[in-house]
C-alpha positions in Angstrom: 4.1 15.2 -7.8 4.2 15.7 -3.7 1.4 13.9 -1.4 -1.1 16.5 0.5 -0.9 15.7 4.1 -3.3 17.5 6.9 -2.4 16.8 10.4 -4.8 17.4 13.3 -2.0 18.6 16.0 -1.9 19.5 19.7 0.6 22.0 19.8 -2.4 24.8 20.9 -2.9 22.3 23.4 -2.4 24.2 26.9 -1.5 21.5 30.5 -4.6 22.4 31.3 -6.6 21.2 28.1 -7.8 17.6 27.2 -5.5 16.2 24.4 -7.3 15.1 21.2 -5.6 12.2 19.6 -3.5 13.1 16.4 -4.9 11.5 13.0 -3.1 12.4 9.7 -5.6 12.9 7.3 -4.9 14.3 3.5 -8.2 15.1 2.8 -8.7 18.6 1.8 -12.2 19.0 2.3 -11.9 16.8 6.2 -10.0 19.4 6.6 -11.6 22.3 6.1 -14.5 20.4 8.3 -12.0 20.7 11.4 -11.1 24.2 11.2 -14.7 24.5 12.4 -13.9 23.1 15.8 -12.2 25.8 18.2 -8.3 25.4 18.9 -8.2 23.1 16.0 -4.0 23.5 14.4 -4.3 22.4 11.1 -0.4 22.2 9.9 0.9 21.4 6.5 3.3 19.8 4.5 2.5 20.8 1.6 3.7 24.4 1.1 1.0 25.5 -2.0 -0.9 24.8 1.0 1.0 27.1 3.7 -1.6 30.1 2.6 -4.7 27.7 4.1 -2.9 26.7 6.5 -1.7 29.3 7.7 -5.0 31.1 8.0 -6.3 28.1 10.7 -3.4 28.6 12.9 -4.2 32.3 12.7 -8.2 31.6 13.5 -7.8 28.8 16.1 -4.3 31.8 18.0 -7.3 33.9 18.3 -10.0 32.2 19.7 -11.3 32.8 23.3 -12.7 28.7 23.9 -10.9 26.2 25.2 -9.8 22.8 23.6 -13.0 20.6 25.1 -13.3 18.6 22.1 -11.8 14.7 24.3 -14.1 12.3 21.6 -14.6 13.3 17.7 -17.4 10.9 16.1 -15.4 10.4 12.7 -19.1 11.3 10.9 -18.4 14.9 11.9 -15.5 14.6 9.5 -17.4 14.1 6.5 -18.9 16.2 5.7 -22.1 16.0 3.6 -22.4 20.3 2.4 -19.8 19.2 -0.3 -21.6 17.9 -2.4 -20.4 14.1 -1.0 -22.2 11.2 -2.1 -21.9 7.4 -1.7 -20.1 7.2 -4.9 -17.1 9.7 -4.1 -17.5 7.4 -0.5 -14.3 4.5 -0.4 -15.8 3.6 3.1 -19.5 3.1 0.6 -18.0 1.4 -1.1 -16.0 -1.2 0.4 -20.0 -1.4 2.2 -18.0 -0.6 5.8 -18.8 2.5 8.4 -16.7 5.0 9.6 -19.5 7.2 11.7 -19.2 4.6 14.3 -16.1 4.9 14.6 -14.3 7.0 17.6 -11.2 9.2 18.2 -10.5 10.0 21.7 -6.8 10.2 23.4 -7.0 6.5 24.3 -7.1 5.6 20.2 -10.2 3.3 20.2 -9.7 2.5 16.6 -12.5 0.3 16.8 -11.3 -2.9 14.5 -14.1 -5.7 14.5 -11.0 -7.8 12.7 -6.9 -9.7 13.1 -5.1 -6.5 12.4 -3.8 -7.2 8.8 -0.2 -7.7 8.0 1.6 -5.1 6.8 2.7 -5.4 3.3 5.6 -2.5 1.5 4.9 -2.0 -2.1 7.4 -3.0 -4.3 8.9 -2.0 -0.9 8.8 1.1 0.9 8.2 3.5 -2.2 7.2 6.9 -0.9 11.2 6.7 1.1 13.2 4.7 -1.3 13.0 4.2 -5.2 10.6 1.5 -6.1 12.0 -2.5 -6.7 15.5 -1.4 -5.2 18.0 -3.1 -2.4 17.9 0.2 -0.3 13.7 0.1 -0.8 13.6 -3.6 0.1 15.2 -3.3 2.9 13.6 -0.6 4.2 10.6 -2.0 3.9 11.4 -4.8 5.9 11.6 -2.2 9.0 8.1 -2.1 9.1 6.9 -4.8 6.9 5.6 -8.4 7.5 6.2 -8.9 3.6 7.0 -7.3 0.1 5.6 -7.0 -2.3 8.1 -7.1 -5.5 8.3 -8.0 -9.1 9.5 -10.1 -11.4 11.2 -10.0 -14.9 13.0 -12.9 -17.1 15.3 -11.0 -19.3 16.2 -12.5 -22.7 20.1 -14.1 -21.2 18.2 -15.6 -18.2 18.6 -14.0 -15.6 16.2 -12.9 -12.6 15.8 -9.3 -12.2 13.2 -7.3 -9.5 11.6 -4.4 -11.9 8.4 -3.1 -12.9 8.3 -0.4 -15.5 5.7 1.2 -17.8 2.6 -0.2 -20.0 0.5 -2.5 -18.8 0.4 -6.2 -17.9 0.0 -7.2 -21.6 3.4 -5.4 -23.0 4.8 -5.1 -19.8 8.4 -3.6 -18.7 8.9 -0.3 -20.9 11.3 1.7 -19.8 10.3 5.0 -21.5 9.0 6.8 -18.1 11.3 4.7 -15.9 15.0 5.2 -18.3 14.5 7.6 -21.0 14.4 5.0 -23.2 12.4 3.2 -25.7 12.2 -0.4 -25.7 11.2 -3.1 -22.4 13.3 -5.1 -20.5 12.3 -7.9 -22.0 14.7 -6.4 -24.5 18.0 -6.4 -23.1 20.5 -8.8 -21.4 21.3 -8.3 -17.8 24.8 -6.4 -18.4 22.8 -3.8 -20.4 20.4 -3.2 -17.8 22.1 -3.2 -14.6 24.1 -0.1 -16.0 20.1 1.3 -16.9 20.3 5.0 -15.0 16.4 5.6 -13.9 14.6 9.2 -14.3 14.4 10.8 -11.3 11.3 12.9 -12.3 9.2 10.2 -13.4 5.6 10.9 -11.0 5.8 7.2 -10.3 9.0 8.0 -8.2 7.4 8.5 -4.7 10.3 9.5 -3.4 10.7 12.7 -5.5 14.1 13.2 -7.6 15.7 14.7 -4.6 16.5 10.8 -3.2 17.3 9.6 -6.7 19.8 12.0 -7.1 21.0 12.3 -3.7 21.3 7.7 -3.3 21.9 7.7 -7.3 24.8 4.9 -6.2 22.3 2.8 -4.6 19.8 2.5 -7.6 19.9 0.0 -9.9 17.8 -2.9 -11.6 18.6 -5.7 -8.9 18.9 -9.2 -9.7 15.8 -11.5 -7.9 18.7 -13.3 -6.4 20.6 -10.0 -5.0 16.5 -8.8 -3.0 15.7 -13.1 -2.1 19.5 -13.3 -0.6 19.4 -10.2 1.6 15.5 -10.8 2.9 17.3 -14.5 3.9 19.2 -12.0 6.4 16.1 -10.1 7.2 13.3 -12.6 7.8 10.4 -10.9 5.1 9.3 -13.0 3.7 9.0 -11.9 0.3 5.9 -11.5 -2.3 7.0 -11.9 -5.7 4.6 -11.0 -9.0 5.9 -12.9 -12.3 5.3 -9.9 -13.6 6.7 -11.1 -17.4 6.6 -14.3 -19.2 8.7 -17.6 -19.1 9.3 -16.3 -14.8 7.1 -19.7 -13.2 10.4 -22.2 -13.3 13.1 -20.5 -12.5 11.7 -18.1 -10.1 10.8 -21.2 -8.3 14.3 -22.4 -9.0 15.7 -20.1 -7.2 13.3 -20.1 -4.2 14.4 -23.7 -3.9 17.9 -23.4 -4.5 18.3 -21.0 -1.8 16.4 -23.2 0.6 13.6 -20.1 0.6 10.6 -21.8 0.5 8.7 -20.7 3.4 9.3 -17.6 2.8 8.4 -16.2 -0.6 4.9 -15.8 -2.1 3.6 -15.8 -5.8 1.2 -14.1 -7.4 0.1 -13.0 -11.1 -2.8 -11.2 -13.2 -1.6 -13.8 -15.3 -3.5 -15.9 -13.1 -2.5 -18.9 -15.5 1.7 -18.7 -14.2 0.3 -19.0 -10.5 -1.5 -22.2 -12.3 2.3 -23.5 -13.2 3.4 -22.8 -10.1 0.4 -25.2 -8.4 0.8 -27.7 -11.1 4.7 -27.4 -10.6 4.2 -27.8 -6.2 1.3 -29.2 -5.0 2.4 -30.3 -1.3 0.2 -28.7 1.3 1.1 -29.1 5.4 -0.1 -31.1 7.5 -3.2 -28.3 7.8 -4.3 -28.6 4.6 -3.0 -25.6 3.2 -0.6 -24.7 -0.2 3.0 -25.2 1.9 3.6 -23.1 -2.0 1.6 -19.8 -1.8 0.6 -18.5 -4.8 -2.0 -15.0 -5.4 -4.6 -14.9 -7.8 -3.8 -11.1 -8.7 -7.4 -9.2 -9.5 -8.0 -5.5 -11.3 -11.3 -5.3 -11.8 -13.1 -8.8 -10.0 -15.4 -10.8 -11.8 -18.5 -12.2 -10.6 -16.8 -15.9 -10.7 -13.7 -14.1 -9.5 -13.3 -17.0 -6.3 -14.1 -19.9 -9.2 -11.2 -18.6 -11.3 -9.0 -18.2 -8.1 -9.4 -22.3 -7.1 -9.5 -22.9 -10.6 -5.3 -21.5 -10.3 -5.2 -23.4 -7.2 -4.3 -19.9 -5.6 -4.1 -19.7 -1.7 -5.0 -15.7 -1.3 -6.7 -13.4 -3.4 -5.6 -10.3 -4.5 -7.4 -7.7 -4.7 -7.1 -4.0 -5.4 -8.5 -1.8 -2.7 -11.5 -0.4 -4.3 -12.9 -2.6 -4.9 -12.9 -5.0 -1.4 -16.1 -4.8 -0.2 -16.8 -6.8 2.8 -18.6 -9.0 0.8 -15.9 -10.1 -1.4 -13.9 -10.5 1.5 -15.6 -12.6 3.3 -16.0 -14.7 -0.3 -12.5 -15.0 0.0 -12.2 -16.6 3.5 -15.2 -18.7 3.1 -13.8 -19.9 0.3 -10.7 -22.1 1.8 -7.5 -18.6 1.1 -6.2 -15.5 2.5 -6.8 -11.6 1.5 -4.6 -9.2 0.5 -5.6 -5.4 -1.1 -2.9 -3.3 -3.2 -2.5 -0.1 -4.1 -2.4 1.9 -7.0 0.7 3.5 -7.8 1.3 7.0 -6.6 -0.2 8.7 -9.9 -2.9 6.3 -9.6 -3.8 7.0 -5.9 -3.7 10.4 -6.7 -5.9 10.2 -10.2 -8.7 8.4 -7.5 -8.2 10.7 -5.1 -9.0 13.0 -7.4 -11.4 11.6 -9.3 -13.7 9.1 -7.0 -13.2 9.3 -3.4 -13.8 12.0 -1.7 -13.6 10.9 2.7 -10.4 9.5 2.3 -7.1 11.2 1.8 -4.0 9.9 -0.3 -3.2 6.4 1.9 -3.4 8.2 5.3 -4.6 6.8 8.6 -8.8 7.1 7.5 -8.0 5.4 4.1 -6.0 2.5 5.6 -9.1 2.0 8.5 -11.9 1.3 6.0 -9.8 -0.9 4.5 -9.1 -2.7 7.3 -12.8 -2.5 8.5 -13.7 -5.1 5.7 -11.2 -7.8 7.0 -9.1 -7.9 4.8 -6.1 -10.5 6.0 -3.4 -8.3 4.1 -2.3 -4.8 3.0 -0.1 -3.8 0.0 0.5 -0.5 0.1 2.7 2.5 -0.9 3.0 3.6 2.6 4.1 0.6 5.3 5.2 3.0 7.8 1.9 4.9 8.3 -0.5 1.6 9.0 2.5 0.2 11.1 2.1 3.3 13.2 -2.0 3.0 13.4 -1.8 -0.5 14.3 1.0 0.1 16.6 -1.7 2.4 18.3 -4.9 0.2 17.8 -2.7 -2.2 19.4 -1.2 0.0 22.4 -5.4 0.7 23.2 -5.8 -2.7 22.9 -3.0 -3.7 25.6 -4.6 -1.4 27.7 
């Protein structure tokens, strides 16, 4: 399953016409609304929308009006005539205002906070198979940090793998590798020989990439991944995915002398609490030297106290729950904040059922999240986020 990308393009402009800055969007309703502007060219990378894009191109090319739009308020791009309500708006859910954001030829993004760190979710999963050395190295080109998932196998080897199932029964192999059982049932020799299912929808890079780079794709050990990261310098955020992971992961990190280059997180807060019990050391400024993140899906009312009780230095919220109020509470409690995106299938479900004002991890979605003031964003498309931040930085340097 591929993402749907629509782009506001300047390919129709003549040299005498002012250019509209490109903003990548991937929401059909937004694109339909944009088509009302003269000489706006809509380019679709999704074959299923080719006729839609062709119709818009034809309408734009036959228009006698000049392209005179230099400044567009985003509220003109967010329609209210398609049945949209605040319940279908990510911006409304996060309590941020996109209508005041201006798009100009200088991309005045009006971000009121320091730009967030770019964190690659499971590597760079739309360009390469998730949680592989190849994917993580690609992510390091765009990211400050890379998030990975770690299990302890029955033979004592730590491996990087996500798998299916849920947090109570993780590491399922059925969809990932076309076999029954869990990664926890295997030795490393057995895990290393597994072949990935190229048609699993959760693999955002698609079957062509997986088949082309099959020789690159195997379940790596944590030691291999950390050794690669030591060379690139990227920070690794380890989600302690399976049971028994805190002690051996900590020992390996210290053995490799990577204390300041590795962070730890888990939905099971007893695991990060164990890291804190073992390593309570603080830096001169009072911050914890060993960084830990308390992961939440739907944060309860007392999520701040839960994180503090676990000794967390960070709170990691699902992107759709990181309201401005929650982010402020995290910072006021002396912790850093990060959002995490769902996997490719989950994101497509959210866009189909929940949100009409943004696209699937397009610039507009990232901009809405950035406006909450969150300090790091763990995303599936780190190149898109990095590109958006580059635009923002270039504008602020003018």
